[in-house]
N, C-alpha and C positions, 0 to 999 in steps of 0.2 A: 397945276393951279387952276387952269380954265375949267377942268372937270369939276373941281370943287365949287366954282362959281355957278356952273350950270346946275349941278345937283342942288345947291342951296337955293337957287332961284325957282326951282320947281316945287319945293315942299310947301310953301304957303298957299299955292293955288289948289283949290278944291271945289267940288260941286259943279254947278252949271258954268262957271267961268274957267274951268280948267281946260288945258290944251287937249284937243281931240284929233285923232287921225281921221281924216275924212271931213266932209263939209256938212253932213246931215246932223240936224239937231237931235238930241235924245228923244226917244219916243215917250209919250205921256199917257198914263192910264188913270182914269177916274173911276173909283169904285165906291161901294157903300156896304156896310155890314152891321151886325148887331151883337149886343151883349144881352142874351135872353136869360132872365132869372126865373127860377122856380124855387121860392123860399131862399135858402142860402146856397143854392146850386146854380151853375151856369152851364149852358149847353156848348160843347166844343166839338170840333171835327178833326179827323185825320184825313186830309185830302189824298187822292191817289197820286198826285204829283209830289215827288220827293224833293228834299232840299238838295242843293248842288253837290253835297257830299254823299248823297244817296240815303240819308237818314229820314225817318218818318217825321212829319211836321204835326204839331198839335196847335190848332188855330181856332179863331173865331170864324163863324160863317160870314163870308163877304164875296162880292163879285162885281162885275162891270155893270154900269148903268146902261140899260137899253135905250135906244132912241125913243123919245117921247115920255120917258120915265123921269120922275124926280128921284133924288137920292134916297128919300124915305121909302118910296115905292120899291126901289131896287133893293134896299135893305130888307124890307118885308118879304119880297120875293126870294131873295137869296137865303134868308133864314128858313123859309118854308121848303125850298128845293134842297138845300144842303143838310138840313137837320130833320125834316119831316114834321116840324112843329109849327103851329100857328101862334103868333105872338101879337101883343097889343103895345103900342107905343107908350112909353113913360116919359121920355125926354131925349133930347139930343145930348150926346156925350162929347163930341168934338171931332176934329179932323187930324189925321196923322199923314205925314209925308215922308217918303223914303225913296231910295234908289236901289235897284237891283239889276243883275245882269242875266240875260237869257239869250242863248244862241249868239254870244259875242257882242250883244247890243246892250247899252245902258238904258234903262227905262226908269223914268220918274213916275212914282205912283202917289196918288192922293186918295185917302179912304175916309169917308164920313161915317162915323159910328153913332148908333142910336141905342139907347137902353130900352129894352122891351120886357114885358112880363108874359110868362107862359099862359096860353089860353087852352090849347088842346094839341093833340097829335102824338106821334110815336117816333122816336129817333130811328127805329128800324126802317122807316119810310123815306130815308134820304136818297138822293139821286146817285148816279153812277160816277160822278166826279169825286165822291167821298167814299173812302174805305170804311170809315166808322164815324158815327155820331154818338155822343154819350154825355151824361150829366156828371159834373164833378163839383166839388166844393169851390166856392169863390176864392178862398185863400190858397187852395191847391192850384187853381188856375193862375193866380197871380204869380206863383212860383214856377209853374211848369209850361205855360204857353211858350212856344218857340220864339216868337218875335217880341222884342221889348215894347214896341208900340202897342201891341195888343195887351200885354201885361199892364201897361199904363191905362188902357180903357177899362180893364177890370178893376184897377185901383180906383178909378173915378166912380165906377158903379158901387164899389164898397163905400166910398166917401158919401155918395148920395144916400145909401141905405142908412148910414150912421146919422146923417142930417135928418132923415125922415123919422127917426125913432123918438 
């Protein structure tokens, strides 16, 4: 009977308030990224880092904000480094927050996303953190990006395009 009580008392606790082994707070990461449009296409990347199950990840370009950088500056830099393209700001899309585990640690991550329009560059010029950068259709990206939060950003970009017509 007591095991049922213990089990039942754990289930409602989730997120930052959940019981943790150890006294260290979870690590926090703040990043920025972009949804870069070229007509009805968006640039996506396959990072060299795999998913926990070893599968390839299809993602939007994003990365850490360097000291002294704004979120927008970081997003522009990450787009350029990870995709090889230069892009111009259209508007802010919003922020996503999620938790993930790396090396046995829980990490909270916040990513500010921006909508950009393609200016110049070639996806073959991506950095070595990226296996591949390529253009795909917006609707395909909305279905195939690995992370739900990034699919949501593409959905917001699609909604913006619809408003703009």
